[in-house]
C-alpha positions in Angstrom: 16.2 16.2 14.6 18.1 16.6 18.5 21.8 17.9 18.4 23.2 14.3 19.1 22.1 12.7 16.0 22.7 15.7 13.8 26.5 15.4 14.7 26.4 12.1 13.8 27.5 10.1 10.9 24.9 10.1 8.0 24.1 6.6 8.4 23.0 7.4 12.2 21.1 10.6 10.8 19.4 8.3 8.2 18.5 5.4 10.7 17.1 8.1 13.3 14.9 9.6 10.8 13.5 6.7 9.5 12.8 5.3 12.9 10.8 8.3 13.5 9.0 9.0 10.4 7.8 5.5 9.8 4.9 5.6 12.1 1.7 7.4 10.2 -0.9 8.2 12.6 -3.8 6.4 12.4 -7.2 8.3 12.8 -10.1 6.0 13.7 -12.6 8.6 12.9 -11.2 8.6 9.2 -13.4 7.4 6.4 -13.1 4.0 5.2 -11.7 5.1 1.9 -9.1 6.9 3.8 -7.9 4.2 6.0 -8.1 1.9 2.8 -5.6 4.3 1.1 -3.1 4.2 4.2 -3.5 0.7 3.9 -2.4 0.6 0.4 0.5 2.7 1.0 1.7 0.5 3.9 1.0 -2.8 1.8 -1.6 -4.1 4.4 -2.7 -7.7 2.7 -6.2 -8.4 2.6 -7.3 -4.7 2.8 -10.0 -5.0 0.1 -12.3 -7.3 2.3 -11.6 -5.4 5.9 -14.2 -3.7 7.6 -13.4 -0.1 9.2 -12.4 -1.5 12.2 -9.9 -4.2 10.9 -8.5 -1.7 8.8 -7.8 0.5 11.8 -6.4 -2.4 13.7 -4.2 -3.7 10.7 -2.9 0.2 10.5 -1.9 0.1 13.8 0.0 -3.5 13.8 1.5 -2.2 10.6 2.8 0.8 12.0 4.4 -1.2 14.9 6.2 -3.2 12.8 7.4 -0.5 10.6 8.7 1.4 13.7 10.3 -1.6 15.0 11.9 -2.5 11.9 13.3 1.0 11.4 14.7 0.7 14.9 17.0 -2.4 14.4 
């Protein structure tokens, strides 16, 4: 954590950590099972009927949403 957030109040520190830790990397070369488990952790709906590419796309969207939410 950079020094400015480290000197900030606890709430600001928590927000900074959440914003920077919320996005998991999406490894498009990972197996479908690994992508499915990651989708389950993120609560992606409809994951059981998705293809591998659809899972990758859904995970990227979920990460973008999670990061945007954490930064507000």
